[in-house]
C-alpha positions as CSV (number, residue, x, y, z in Angstrom):
1,X,-0.2,-0.1,0.2
2,X,2.6,2.4,1.0
3,X,4.7,1.9,-2.5
4,X,1.5,2.5,-4.4
5,X,1.0,6.0,-2.3
6,X,5.2,6.7,-3.3
7,X,4.7,6.0,-6.7
8,X,1.8,8.0,-7.4
9,X,2.5,11.4,-7.3
10,X,0.5,14.7,-8.1
11,X,2.5,17.9,-8.5
12,X,-0.8,19.8,-7.2
13,X,-1.3,17.1,-4.4
14,X,1.7,15.4,-3.1
15,X,0.8,12.4,-1.0
16,X,1.8,12.6,2.9
17,X,4.0,9.8,2.2
18,X,5.9,11.5,-0.2
19,X,6.3,15.2,1.4
20,X,7.8,13.1,4.5
21,X,10.2,11.6,2.8
22,X,11.1,14.9,0.8
23,X,11.3,16.9,4.0
24,X,13.3,13.9,5.7
25,X,15.8,13.7,2.8
26,X,16.3,17.5,2.8
27,X,17.1,17.7,6.1
28,X,19.5,14.8,5.8
29,X,21.0,16.6,3.1
30,X,21.3,19.8,4.9
31,X,22.9,18.1,8.0
32,X,25.5,16.8,5.7
33,X,26.3,20.9,4.7
34,X,26.3,21.7,8.4
35,X,28.8,18.8,9.5
36,X,30.6,19.8,6.7
37,X,30.7,24.1,7.7
38,X,31.7,23.1,11.4
39,X,34.7,20.6,9.8
40,X,35.9,23.1,7.6
41,X,35.6,26.5,9.2
42,X,38.7,27.7,10.8
43,X,36.9,30.7,12.9
44,X,36.2,30.3,16.1
45,X,33.1,32.3,16.1
46,X,30.7,29.6,15.2
47,X,27.5,30.4,16.1
48,X,25.0,27.8,17.2
49,X,22.0,29.0,15.9
50,X,23.6,30.0,12.5
51,X,24.2,25.7,12.5
52,X,20.6,25.0,13.4
53,X,19.6,27.3,10.4
54,X,21.7,25.7,8.2
55,X,20.6,22.1,9.3
56,X,16.7,23.4,9.3
57,X,16.0,25.8,6.4
58,X,16.2,23.2,4.0
59,X,12.8,21.7,5.6
60,X,11.1,25.3,5.2
61,X,12.6,25.3,1.5
62,X,11.1,21.8,0.6
63,X,8.0,22.9,2.3
64,X,7.6,25.8,0.5
65,X,8.0,24.1,-2.9
66,X,5.8,21.6,-2.6
67,X,3.3,24.0,-1.3
68,X,3.4,25.8,-4.6
69,X,3.4,22.8,-6.9
70,X,2.8,23.6,-10.6
71,X,0.2,26.2,-9.7
72,X,1.4,29.7,-10.9
73,X,-1.1,31.6,-8.7
74,X,0.2,29.5,-5.7
75,X,3.7,30.6,-6.3
76,X,2.6,34.5,-6.8
77,X,0.6,34.4,-3.5
78,X,3.8,32.8,-2.1
79,X,6.0,35.5,-3.5
80,X,3.5,38.2,-2.2
81,X,3.2,36.7,1.4
82,X,7.3,36.1,1.7
83,X,7.7,39.7,0.8
84,X,5.8,40.7,3.9
85,X,8.6,39.3,5.8
86,X,11.4,41.1,6.3
87,X,14.4,39.4,7.1
88,X,17.0,41.8,8.8
89,X,20.0,39.1,9.4
90,X,23.1,40.2,8.4
91,X,25.7,37.5,7.4
92,X,29.4,39.5,7.5
93,X,31.2,36.5,5.8
94,X,30.6,35.5,2.3
95,X,31.5,31.8,2.9
96,X,28.5,31.7,5.6
97,X,26.0,33.0,2.4
98,X,27.4,30.3,0.5
99,X,26.7,27.4,2.6
100,X,23.3,29.0,3.6
101,X,22.5,29.0,-0.3
102,X,23.5,25.4,0.0
103,X,21.3,24.4,2.0
104,X,18.4,26.2,0.1
105,X,19.0,24.6,-2.8
106,X,19.1,21.4,-1.5
107,X,15.6,22.2,0.1
108,X,14.2,23.3,-3.3
109,X,15.7,20.5,-5.1
110,X,14.1,18.2,-2.7
111,X,10.4,20.3,-2.9
112,X,10.4,19.7,-6.6
113,X,11.3,16.1,-6.4
114,X,14.7,16.6,-8.0
115,X,16.1,14.3,-5.4
116,X,19.3,13.2,-7.7
117,X,20.1,17.1,-8.4
118,X,20.2,17.8,-5.0
119,X,22.1,14.4,-3.7
120,X,24.8,15.1,-6.7
121,X,24.7,19.1,-5.9
122,X,25.2,18.9,-1.9
123,X,28.3,16.0,-2.3
124,X,29.9,18.0,-4.6
125,X,29.4,21.3,-2.8
126,X,30.8,19.6,0.4
127,X,33.5,18.0,-1.2
128,X,34.5,21.1,-2.7
129,X,34.7,22.7,0.7
130,X,37.0,19.7,1.9
131,X,39.1,20.6,-0.3
132,X,39.4,24.3,-0.2
133,X,39.7,23.7,3.7
134,X,43.3,22.6,2.8
135,X,44.3,25.0,0.0
136,X,45.8,27.8,0.4
137,X,42.7,29.6,-0.4
138,X,41.8,28.8,3.1
139,X,44.0,31.0,5.4
140,X,41.6,32.8,7.4
141,X,44.3,33.2,10.2
142,X,45.8,35.8,7.9
143,X,46.7,39.0,10.0
144,X,46.4,42.7,8.3
145,X,49.0,45.2,10.0
146,X,49.7,48.4,10.6
147,X,52.6,50.1,10.5
148,X,53.4,53.6,11.6
149,X,57.0,54.9,12.0
150,X,58.5,58.0,12.2
151,X,62.0,58.8,10.4
152,X,63.4,61.9,9.3
153,X,62.8,63.9,6.4
154,X,64.5,62.2,3.1
155,X,63.6,61.2,0.0
156,X,65.6,57.9,0.5
157,X,63.7,56.9,3.5
158,X,60.7,55.5,1.6
159,X,62.9,53.3,-0.6
160,X,64.5,51.9,2.7
161,X,61.3,51.4,4.3
162,X,59.7,49.6,1.5
163,X,62.8,47.6,0.7
164,X,62.6,45.8,4.2
165,X,58.8,45.7,4.0
166,X,59.2,43.8,0.6
167,X,61.5,41.0,2.2
168,X,58.7,40.2,5.1
169,X,55.6,41.3,3.6
170,X,53.3,39.5,0.7
171,X,51.6,43.1,0.1
172,X,51.3,46.6,1.7
173,X,50.4,50.0,0.7
174,X,51.0,53.5,1.8
175,X,48.1,54.7,3.6
176,X,49.4,58.1,4.8
177,X,52.4,60.2,4.9
178,X,52.4,63.3,7.1
179,X,55.2,66.0,7.8
180,X,55.3,66.6,11.4
181,X,55.0,70.0,13.0
182,X,56.6,71.2,16.5
183,X,54.4,70.3,19.2
184,X,53.9,71.5,22.7
185,X,53.1,69.9,25.8
186,X,51.9,71.1,29.2
187,X,52.7,69.5,32.4
188,X,51.3,70.1,36.1
189,X,54.4,69.4,38.3
190,X,53.7,68.8,42.3
191,X,53.7,72.3,43.4
192,X,51.0,73.3,40.7
193,X,53.0,75.4,38.4
194,X,52.5,74.7,34.8
195,X,55.5,73.9,32.2
196,X,54.8,74.3,28.7
197,X,57.3,72.4,26.8
198,X,58.0,72.5,23.0
199,X,58.9,69.6,21.1
200,X,60.7,70.5,18.0
201,X,59.5,68.1,15.1
202,X,60.4,69.8,11.8
203,X,62.8,67.6,10.3
204,X,60.3,64.4,10.9
205,X,58.0,62.7,8.6
206,X,55.4,60.0,9.7
207,X,54.7,57.0,7.5
208,X,51.4,54.7,7.8
209,X,51.4,51.5,6.1
210,X,48.6,49.0,5.8
211,X,50.7,45.5,5.4
212,X,50.0,41.7,5.0
213,X,52.7,39.3,6.2
214,X,53.9,36.3,4.1
215,X,52.6,33.0,4.8
216,X,55.7,32.2,6.9
217,X,56.5,36.0,8.0
218,X,57.6,36.9,11.4
219,X,56.5,40.2,13.2
220,X,59.5,39.8,15.4
221,X,61.9,39.5,12.7
222,X,60.0,42.6,10.9
223,X,60.1,44.8,13.8
224,X,63.7,44.0,14.2
225,X,64.4,44.6,11.0
226,X,62.6,47.6,10.9
227,X,64.3,48.8,13.9
228,X,67.6,49.2,12.3
229,X,66.7,52.2,10.5
230,X,69.0,55.0,10.1
231,X,67.8,57.8,13.3
232,X,64.3,56.1,13.5
233,X,62.3,58.5,15.8
234,X,59.2,56.0,16.5
235,X,58.0,52.5,15.5
236,X,54.4,51.3,16.1
237,X,53.1,47.6,14.5
238,X,49.6,46.6,15.0
239,X,48.2,43.4,13.9
240,X,44.4,42.1,14.3
241,X,42.1,39.9,12.1
242,X,40.2,42.1,9.7
243,X,36.7,40.9,9.3
244,X,35.6,39.4,5.9
245,X,32.3,41.1,5.0
246,X,31.0,42.0,1.8
């Protein structure tokens, strides 16, 4: 009896067992995508609600597609109903968006009974994500640094600095260059007397670079190399992981 119901299907009125198998298969495929995301993501910021959404959204997509069926009127009605809902969730990482779309695609394919398409697409997507996990493109721990240093005014200083940067950095760019003017500093002594001190910086220029280290680059080696610049007045290095936003 169950076999007859499974074989007989109408796009407008799918049988209960057909719908049940469809949503279960959609959930199975989205679970594979979720597991792949968990195994291939290096970031420690793995939010539990995002993982749950990856696993559950395929069921929603499959249910919607089965409810629409081959009816154009249902499709337009569903489009109008969904347009009322405004989704304001922001996915900063483009990689997260690709996994969300993969789970949606699996659910949509199951919803139109394209099980072979859904299975093939999911397996290829998961395999590609695993391959990329061990490729150079998965270097998510790469740090972007900010370098600020003050050196005497000279046309040769920039060439000397960038020569050292080429040794340690994958790429870099000059973000700011400014000439320093004399600065007045006020200090309050213990007896309440204010002392004004004038610091002369007329012969100094300040370079600010954005830098990306080489794969095997060392921050310590870069700092030590730059510290050997002649008449270096000040050196500041700051590294942090930059967010990947669209």
